[in-house]
BARORO-69290 format. One record per residue: residue number from 0; x, y, z of N, C-alpha, C in turn. Coordinates in Angstrom, 1 decimal, padded with zeros to 4 digits, m for minus. Layout:
NUM | X | Y | Z | X | Y | Z | X | Y | Z
...
//
This chain:
0 | m031.3 | m031.1 | m008.1 | m030.0 | m031.7 | m007.9 | m029.0 | m030.5 | m007.9
1 | m028.0 | m030.7 | m007.0 | m027.0 | m029.7 | m006.8 | m025.8 | m029.9 | m007.8
2 | m025.5 | m028.9 | m008.5 | m024.4 | m029.0 | m009.5 | m023.1 | m028.6 | m008.8
3 | m022.0 | m029.3 | m009.1 | m020.7 | m029.0 | m008.5 | m019.9 | m028.1 | m009.5
4 | m020.5 | m027.9 | m010.7 | m019.7 | m027.1 | m011.6 | m020.2 | m025.6 | m011.7
5 | m021.4 | m025.4 | m011.1 | m021.9 | m024.0 | m011.1 | m021.7 | m023.4 | m009.7
6 | m021.4 | m022.0 | m009.8 | m021.2 | m021.4 | m008.5 | m022.5 | m021.3 | m007.7
7 | m022.4 | m021.3 | m006.4 | m023.6 | m021.2 | m005.6 | m024.4 | m019.9 | m005.9
8 | m025.7 | m020.0 | m005.7 | m026.5 | m018.7 | m006.0 | m026.0 | m017.6 | m005.0
9 | m026.0 | m016.5 | m005.6 | m025.6 | m015.3 | m004.8 | m024.1 | m015.2 | m004.6
10 | m023.3 | m016.2 | m005.2 | m021.8 | m016.1 | m005.1 | m021.4 | m015.0 | m006.0
11 | m020.5 | m014.1 | m005.5 | m019.9 | m013.1 | m006.4 | m018.9 | m013.6 | m007.3
12 | m018.9 | m013.0 | m008.5 | m017.9 | m013.4 | m009.5 | m016.5 | m012.9 | m009.0
13 | m015.5 | m013.6 | m009.4 | m014.1 | m013.1 | m009.0 | m013.9 | m011.8 | m009.6
14 | m013.1 | m011.0 | m008.9 | m012.7 | m009.7 | m009.4 | m011.6 | m009.9 | m010.5
15 | m011.6 | m008.9 | m011.4 | m010.5 | m008.9 | m012.4 | m009.2 | m008.4 | m011.6
16 | m008.1 | m008.8 | m012.2 | m006.8 | m008.3 | m011.5 | m006.8 | m006.8 | m011.5
17 | m007.3 | m006.1 | m012.5 | m007.2 | m004.6 | m012.6 | m008.1 | m004.1 | m011.4
18 | m009.3 | m004.7 | m011.2 | m010.2 | m004.2 | m010.1 | m009.5 | m004.4 | m008.8
19 | m008.8 | m005.5 | m008.6 | m008.1 | m005.7 | m007.3 | m007.0 | m004.7 | m007.1
20 | m006.2 | m004.4 | m008.2 | m005.1 | m003.5 | m008.1 | m005.7 | m002.1 | m007.8
21 | m006.7 | m001.7 | m008.5 | m007.2 | m000.3 | m008.2 | m007.8 | m000.2 | m006.9
22 | m008.7 | m001.1 | m006.5 | m009.3 | m001.0 | m005.2 | m008.3 | m001.2 | m004.0
23 | m007.5 | m002.3 | m004.1 | m006.5 | m002.5 | m003.1 | m005.5 | m001.3 | m003.0
24 | m005.1 | m000.8 | m004.1 | m004.1 | 000.3 | m004.1 | m004.7 | 001.6 | m003.6
25 | m006.0 | 001.8 | m003.9 | m006.6 | 003.1 | m003.4 | m006.9 | 003.0 | m001.9
26 | m007.3 | 001.8 | m001.5 | m007.5 | 001.7 | 000.0 | m006.2 | 001.8 | 000.7
27 | m005.2 | 001.1 | 000.2 | m003.8 | 001.1 | 000.8 | m003.3 | 002.6 | 000.9
28 | m003.5 | 003.3 | m000.3 | m003.0 | 004.7 | m000.3 | m003.8 | 005.6 | 000.6
29 | m005.1 | 005.3 | 000.8 | m005.9 | 006.1 | 001.7 | m005.4 | 005.9 | 003.2
30 | m005.2 | 004.6 | 003.5 | m004.7 | 004.3 | 004.9 | m003.3 | 005.0 | 005.1
31 | m002.4 | 004.9 | 004.1 | m001.1 | 005.5 | 004.3 | m001.2 | 007.0 | 004.4
32 | m001.9 | 007.7 | 003.5 | m002.0 | 009.1 | 003.5 | m002.7 | 009.6 | 004.8
33 | m003.7 | 008.9 | 005.2 | m004.5 | 009.3 | 006.4 | m003.5 | 009.2 | 007.6
34 | m002.8 | 008.1 | 007.7 | m001.8 | 008.0 | 008.8 | m000.8 | 009.1 | 008.8
35 | m000.3 | 009.4 | 007.6 | 000.8 | 010.4 | 007.5 | 000.2 | 011.8 | 008.0
36 | m001.0 | 012.1 | 007.5 | m001.5 | 013.4 | 007.9 | m001.9 | 013.5 | 009.4
37 | m002.5 | 012.4 | 009.9 | m002.9 | 012.4 | 011.3 | m001.6 | 012.4 | 012.2
38 | m000.7 | 011.5 | 011.8 | 000.5 | 011.4 | 012.7 | 001.4 | 012.6 | 012.6
39 | 001.8 | 012.9 | 011.4 | 002.8 | 014.0 | 011.3 | 002.2 | 015.4 | 011.5
40 | 001.0 | 015.6 | 011.0 | 000.4 | 016.9 | 011.2 | m000.3 | 017.0 | 012.6
41 | m001.2 | 016.0 | 012.8 | m001.9 | 016.1 | 014.1 | m001.1 | 015.8 | 015.3
42 | m000.2 | 014.9 | 015.3 | 000.5 | 014.5 | 016.5 | 001.8 | 015.2 | 016.6
43 | 002.6 | 015.3 | 015.5 | 003.9 | 015.9 | 015.5 | 003.9 | 017.3 | 015.2
44 | 002.8 | 017.9 | 014.7 | 002.7 | 019.3 | 014.5 | 003.3 | 019.8 | 013.2
45 | 003.6 | 019.0 | 012.2 | 004.1 | 019.4 | 010.9 | 003.0 | 020.0 | 010.1
46 | 003.2 | 021.1 | 009.4 | 002.1 | 021.7 | 008.6 | 001.6 | 020.7 | 007.6
47 | 000.3 | 020.5 | 007.4 | m000.3 | 019.5 | 006.6 | 000.3 | 019.5 | 005.2
48 | 000.5 | 020.7 | 004.6 | 001.0 | 020.7 | 003.2 | 002.4 | 020.1 | 003.0
49 | 003.1 | 020.1 | 004.1 | 004.5 | 019.5 | 004.0 | 004.4 | 017.9 | 003.9
50 | 003.3 | 017.3 | 004.3 | 003.3 | 015.9 | 004.2 | 003.3 | 015.4 | 002.7
51 | 002.4 | 015.9 | 001.8 | 002.5 | 015.5 | 000.4 | 003.8 | 016.1 | m000.2
52 | 004.2 | 017.3 | 000.2 | 005.4 | 017.9 | m000.4 | 006.6 | 017.0 | m000.1
53 | 006.6 | 016.4 | 001.1 | 007.8 | 015.6 | 001.4 | 007.8 | 014.3 | 000.4
54 | 006.7 | 013.9 | 000.0 | 006.7 | 012.8 | m001.0 | 007.3 | 013.3 | m002.3
55 | 006.8 | 014.4 | m002.8 | 007.4 | 015.0 | m004.0 | 008.9 | 015.3 | m003.8
56 | 009.3 | 015.5 | m002.6 | 010.7 | 015.7 | m002.3 | 011.6 | 014.5 | m002.8
57 | 011.0 | 013.4 | m002.9 | 011.7 | 012.2 | m003.4 | 012.3 | 012.5 | m004.8
58 | 011.5 | 013.3 | m005.6 | 011.9 | 013.7 | m006.9 | 012.7 | 015.0 | m007.0
59 | 012.2 | 015.9 | m006.2 | 012.7 | 017.3 | m006.3 | 013.8 | 017.7 | m005.2
60 | 013.9 | 017.0 | m004.2 | 014.8 | 017.3 | m003.1 | 014.2 | 018.4 | m002.2
61 | 015.0 | 019.1 | m001.5 | 014.5 | 020.1 | m000.6 | 013.8 | 021.3 | m001.2
62 | 014.0 | 021.5 | m002.5 | 013.2 | 022.6 | m003.2 | 011.7 | 022.3 | m003.2
63 | 011.3 | 021.1 | m002.9 | 009.9 | 020.7 | m002.9 | 009.1 | 021.7 | m001.9
64 | 009.8 | 022.1 | m000.8 | 009.1 | 022.9 | 000.2 | 008.8 | 024.4 | m000.3
65 | 009.4 | 024.7 | m001.4 | 009.2 | 026.1 | m002.0 | 008.2 | 026.1 | m003.1
66 | 007.6 | 024.9 | m003.4 | 006.7 | 024.8 | m004.5 | 005.2 | 025.0 | m004.2
67 | 004.9 | 025.1 | m002.9 | 003.5 | 025.3 | m002.5 | 002.6 | 024.2 | m002.9
68 | 001.4 | 024.6 | m003.4 | 000.3 | 023.6 | m003.7 | 000.8 | 022.7 | m004.9
69 | 001.6 | 023.2 | m005.8 | 002.0 | 022.4 | m007.0 | 002.8 | 021.2 | m006.6
70 | 003.7 | 021.4 | m005.6 | 004.5 | 020.3 | m005.2 | 003.7 | 019.3 | m004.3
71 | 002.8 | 019.9 | m003.6 | 001.9 | 019.1 | m002.8 | 001.1 | 018.2 | m003.7
72 | 000.5 | 018.7 | m004.8 | m000.2 | 017.9 | m005.8 | 000.7 | 016.9 | m006.4
73 | 001.9 | 017.2 | m006.7 | 002.8 | 016.2 | m007.3 | 003.1 | 015.1 | m006.3
74 | 003.2 | 015.5 | m005.0 | 003.4 | 014.5 | m004.0 | 002.2 | 013.5 | m003.9
75 | 001.0 | 014.1 | m003.9 | m000.2 | 013.2 | m003.9 | m000.2 | 012.3 | m005.1
76 | 000.1 | 012.8 | m006.3 | 000.1 | 011.9 | m007.5 | 001.2 | 010.8 | m007.3
77 | 002.4 | 011.2 | m006.8 | 003.4 | 010.2 | m006.6 | 003.0 | 009.1 | m005.6
78 | 002.3 | 009.6 | m004.5 | 001.9 | 008.7 | m003.5 | 000.9 | 007.6 | m004.0
79 | m000.1 | 008.1 | m004.8 | m001.0 | 007.1 | m005.4 | m000.4 | 006.2 | m006.4
80 | 000.6 | 006.7 | m007.1 | 001.3 | 005.9 | m008.1 | 002.0 | 004.8 | m007.3
81 | 002.7 | 005.1 | m006.2 | 003.4 | 004.2 | m005.5 | 002.5 | 003.1 | m004.9
82 | 001.4 | 003.5 | m004.3 | 000.4 | 002.6 | m003.7 | m000.2 | 001.6 | m004.8
83 | m000.5 | 002.2 | m006.0 | m001.0 | 001.3 | m007.0 | 000.1 | 000.4 | m007.5
84 | 001.4 | 000.8 | m007.5 | 002.5 | m000.1 | m007.9 | 002.6 | m001.2 | m006.9
85 | 002.6 | m000.9 | m005.6 | 002.7 | m002.0 | m004.7 | 001.5 | m003.0 | m004.8
86 | 000.3 | m002.5 | m005.1 | m000.8 | m003.4 | m005.3 | m000.6 | m004.3 | m006.6
87 | 000.0 | m003.7 | m007.6 | 000.2 | m004.4 | m008.9 | 001.2 | m005.5 | m008.6
88 | 002.3 | m005.2 | m007.9 | 003.3 | m006.2 | m007.6 | 002.7 | m007.4 | m006.9
89 | 001.9 | m007.2 | m005.9 | 001.3 | m008.3 | m005.1 | 000.4 | m009.1 | m006.0
90 | m000.5 | m008.4 | m006.8 | m001.5 | m009.2 | m007.6 | m000.7 | m010.0 | m008.6
91 | 000.2 | m009.4 | m009.3 | 001.0 | m010.2 | m010.4 | 001.7 | m011.3 | m009.8
92 | 002.5 | m011.1 | m008.7 | 003.3 | m012.2 | m008.1 | 002.3 | m013.3 | m007.6
93 | 001.3 | m012.9 | m006.9 | 000.4 | m013.9 | m006.3 | m000.3 | m014.7 | m007.4
94 | m000.8 | m014.1 | m008.4 | m001.5 | m014.8 | m009.5 | m000.6 | m015.6 | m010.4
95 | 000.6 | m015.2 | m010.7 | 001.4 | m015.9 | m011.6 | 002.4 | m016.9 | m011.0
96 | 002.9 | m016.5 | m009.8 | 004.0 | m017.3 | m009.2 | 003.7 | m018.0 | m007.9
97 | 002.9 | m017.3 | m007.0 | 002.7 | m017.8 | m005.7 | 001.2 | m017.8 | m005.3
98 | 000.4 | m018.6 | m005.9 | m001.1 | m018.6 | m005.7 | m001.4 | m018.9 | m004.2
99 | m000.5 | m019.4 | m003.4 | m000.8 | m019.6 | m002.0 | m001.0 | m018.3 | m001.3
100 | m000.5 | m017.2 | m001.9 | m000.7 | m015.9 | m001.3 | m002.2 | m015.5 | m001.4
101 | m002.9 | m016.0 | m002.4 | m004.3 | m015.8 | m002.6 | m005.1 | m016.6 | m001.6
102 | m004.6 | m017.8 | m001.3 | m005.4 | m018.7 | m000.4 | m005.2 | m018.3 | 001.1
103 | m004.1 | m017.5 | 001.4 | m003.8 | m017.1 | 002.7 | m003.5 | m015.6 | 002.8
104 | m004.5 | m014.8 | 002.5 | m004.3 | m013.4 | 002.3 | m003.9 | m012.7 | 003.6
105 | m004.3 | m013.2 | 004.7 | m004.0 | m012.4 | 006.0 | m002.6 | m012.5 | 006.4
106 | m002.0 | m013.7 | 006.5 | m000.6 | m013.7 | 006.9 | 000.3 | m013.1 | 005.8
107 | 000.0 | m013.4 | 004.5 | 000.8 | m012.8 | 003.5 | 000.6 | m011.3 | 003.3
108 | m000.6 | m010.8 | 003.6 | m000.8 | m009.4 | 003.6 | 000.0 | m008.7 | 004.7
109 | m000.1 | m009.3 | 005.9 | 000.7 | m008.7 | 007.0 | 002.2 | m008.6 | 006.7
110 | 002.7 | m009.8 | 006.2 | 004.1 | m009.8 | 005.8 | 004.4 | m008.8 | 004.7
111 | 003.5 | m008.7 | 003.7 | 003.8 | m007.8 | 002.6 | 003.8 | m006.4 | 003.1
112 | 002.9 | m006.0 | 004.0 | 002.9 | m004.7 | 004.6 | 004.2 | m004.3 | 005.3
113 | 004.7 | m005.3 | 006.0 | 006.0 | m005.1 | 006.7 | 007.1 | m005.0 | 005.7
114 | 007.1 | m005.8 | 004.6 | 008.0 | m005.7 | 003.5 | 008.0 | m004.3 | 002.9
115 | 006.8 | m003.8 | 002.6 | 006.7 | m002.4 | 002.0 | 007.3 | m001.4 | 003.0
116 | 007.0 | m001.5 | 004.3 | 007.5 | m000.5 | 005.2 | 009.0 | m000.5 | 005.2
117 | 009.6 | m001.7 | 005.3 | 011.1 | m001.7 | 005.4 | 011.8 | m001.4 | 004.1
118 | 011.2 | m001.8 | 003.0 | 011.7 | m001.5 | 001.7 | 011.7 | 000.0 | 001.4
119 | 010.6 | 000.6 | 001.7 | 010.5 | 002.0 | 001.5 | 011.4 | 002.8 | 002.4
120 | 011.5 | 002.4 | 003.6 | 012.4 | 003.2 | 004.6 | 013.8 | 002.9 | 004.5
121 | 014.2 | 001.7 | 004.1 | 015.6 | 001.3 | 004.1 | 016.2 | 001.2 | 002.7
122 | 015.4 | 001.3 | 001.6 | 015.9 | 001.2 | 000.3 | 015.5 | 002.5 | m000.5
123 | 014.2 | 002.7 | m000.6 | 013.8 | 003.8 | m001.5 | 014.1 | 005.2 | m000.9
124 | 013.8 | 005.4 | 000.3 | 014.0 | 006.8 | 000.8 | 015.5 | 007.2 | 000.9
125 | 016.4 | 006.3 | 001.2 | 017.8 | 006.7 | 001.2 | 018.3 | 007.0 | m000.3
126 | 017.7 | 006.4 | m001.3 | 018.1 | 006.7 | m002.6 | 017.4 | 007.9 | m003.3
127 | 016.3 | 008.4 | m002.7 | 015.6 | 009.5 | m003.3 | 016.4 | 010.8 | m003.2
128 | 015.8 | 011.9 | m003.7 | 016.5 | 013.2 | m003.8 | 016.7 | 013.8 | m002.4
129 | 015.9 | 013.4 | m001.4 | 016.0 | 013.9 | m000.1 | 017.1 | 013.1 | 000.8
130 | 017.5 | 012.0 | 000.3 | 018.5 | 011.1 | 000.9 | 018.2 | 010.9 | 002.4
131 | 017.0 | 010.5 | 002.7 | 016.6 | 010.2 | 004.1 | 017.3 | 009.0 | 004.6
132 | 017.9 | 009.2 | 005.8 | 018.7 | 008.0 | 006.4 | 017.7 | 007.1 | 007.1
133 | 017.9 | 005.8 | 007.0 | 017.1 | 004.8 | 007.7 | 017.3 | 005.0 | 009.2
134 | 016.2 | 004.9 | 009.9 | 016.2 | 005.0 | 011.4 | 015.1 | 004.3 | 012.1
135 | 015.3 | 004.0 | 013.3 | 014.3 | 003.3 | 014.1 | 013.7 | 004.3 | 015.2
136 | 014.3 | 005.4 | 015.4 | 013.8 | 006.3 | 016.4 | 013.2 | 007.6 | 015.7
137 | 012.2 | 008.1 | 016.2 | 011.5 | 007.7 | 017.5 | 010.7 | 006.4 | 017.2
138 | 010.7 | 005.6 | 018.3 | 010.1 | 004.3 | 018.2 | 008.6 | 004.4 | 017.9
139 | 008.0 | 005.5 | 018.5 | 006.5 | 005.7 | 018.2 | 006.2 | 005.8 | 016.8
140 | 007.0 | 006.5 | 016.0 | 006.8 | 006.7 | 014.6 | 007.1 | 005.3 | 013.8
141 | 008.1 | 004.6 | 014.2 | 008.5 | 003.4 | 013.6 | 007.3 | 002.3 | 013.8
142 | 006.9 | 002.2 | 015.1 | 005.9 | 001.2 | 015.4 | 004.5 | 001.5 | 014.8
143 | 004.1 | 002.8 | 014.8 | 002.8 | 003.2 | 014.2 | 002.9 | 003.0 | 012.7
144 | 004.0 | 003.4 | 012.1 | 004.2 | 003.3 | 010.7 | 004.2 | 001.8 | 010.2
145 | 004.9 | 001.0 | 011.0 | 004.9 | m000.5 | 010.6 | 003.5 | m001.0 | 010.8
146 | 002.8 | m000.7 | 011.8 | 001.4 | m001.2 | 012.0 | 000.5 | m000.8 | 010.9
147 | 000.6 | 000.5 | 010.5 | m000.3 | 000.9 | 009.4 | 000.0 | 000.2 | 008.1
148 | 001.3 | 000.0 | 007.9 | 001.7 | m000.7 | 006.6 | 001.2 | m002.1 | 006.6
149 | 001.3 | m002.8 | 007.8 | 000.9 | m004.2 | 007.9 | m000.6 | m004.3 | 007.8
150 | m001.3 | m003.6 | 008.6 | m002.8 | m003.8 | 008.7 | m003.6 | m002.9 | 007.7
151 | m003.0 | m001.8 | 007.3 | m003.7 | m000.9 | 006.3 | m003.3 | m001.3 | 004.9
152 | m002.1 | m001.2 | 004.6 | m001.6 | m001.4 | 003.2 | m001.6 | m002.9 | 002.9
153 | m000.9 | m003.7 | 003.6 | m000.7 | m005.1 | 003.3 | m002.0 | m005.8 | 003.2
154 | m002.9 | m005.6 | 004.2 | m004.2 | m006.4 | 004.2 | m005.1 | m005.8 | 003.1
155 | m005.1 | m004.6 | 002.9 | m006.0 | m004.0 | 001.8 | m005.6 | m004.6 | 000.5
156 | m004.3 | m004.7 | 000.2 | m003.8 | m005.2 | m001.0 | m004.1 | m006.7 | m001.1
157 | m003.7 | m007.5 | m000.1 | m003.8 | m008.9 | m000.2 | m005.3 | m009.4 | m000.2
158 | m006.2 | m008.8 | 000.6 | m007.6 | m009.2 | 000.6 | m008.2 | m008.8 | m000.8
159 | m007.8 | m007.7 | m001.4 | m008.3 | m007.4 | m002.7 | m007.8 | m008.4 | m003.7
160 | m006.5 | m008.7 | m003.7 | m005.9 | m009.7 | m004.6 | m006.6 | m011.1 | m004.4
161 | m007.0 | m011.5 | m003.2 | m007.6 | m012.8 | m003.0 | m009.0 | m012.9 | m003.7
162 | m009.6 | m011.7 | m004.0 | m010.9 | m011.7 | m004.7 | m010.8 | m012.0 | m006.2
163 | m009.5 | m012.1 | m006.7 | m009.3 | m012.3 | m008.1 | m009.5 | m013.8 | m008.5
164 | m009.5 | m014.7 | m007.5 | m009.6 | m016.1 | m007.9 | m010.9 | m016.7 | m007.4
165 | m011.3 | m017.7 | m008.1 | m012.5 | m018.5 | m007.7 | m012.1 | m019.2 | m006.5
166 | m012.8 | m018.8 | m005.4 | m012.4 | m019.4 | m004.1 | m012.6 | m020.9 | m004.0
167 | m013.5 | m021.5 | m004.8 | m013.7 | m022.9 | m004.7 | m012.5 | m023.6 | m005.4
168 | m011.8 | m023.0 | m006.3 | m010.7 | m023.7 | m007.0 | m009.4 | m023.5 | m006.3
169 | m009.2 | m022.4 | m005.5 | m008.0 | m022.2 | m004.8 | m007.9 | m022.9 | m003.5
170 | m009.0 | m023.3 | m002.9 | m009.0 | m024.0 | m001.6 | m008.5 | m025.5 | m001.8
171 | m008.5 | m026.0 | m003.0 | m008.1 | m027.4 | m003.1 | m006.7 | m027.6 | m002.9
//
């Protein structure tokens, strides 16, 4: 007899919220840092060390470029902290207030990735120590950055968050 109260054989147990935050945040951070290194160093010709240094510049200002490996390491730490924070926000909001985000991780993940992109570029960066002004040009940087945030960050976080709930109970 088939039981409706037991999970099917071979069904994976739901992830803990912490596991979803860590895995989603690490994957999102990896997409973002990979994009930044490939785009700005590989395509735009910026020295690779300046990519993480520019992240530390949010705290240190222009002096970040005089700090060598130490400020690059600080930038990497700040980068992963920010990625894990974005994952934490999504998991907490989805689990506590908007469980529909867990039932529909793809559209909500894409929207969340766009939200992250615009919030970082139009709120956070203008307020940091580098005082980066919001901009849409060059369009190639804006469009690639938006796409990476939607498909890399947003989906990584939302699909990880969706694994925190018992799929049979959230489909109802």
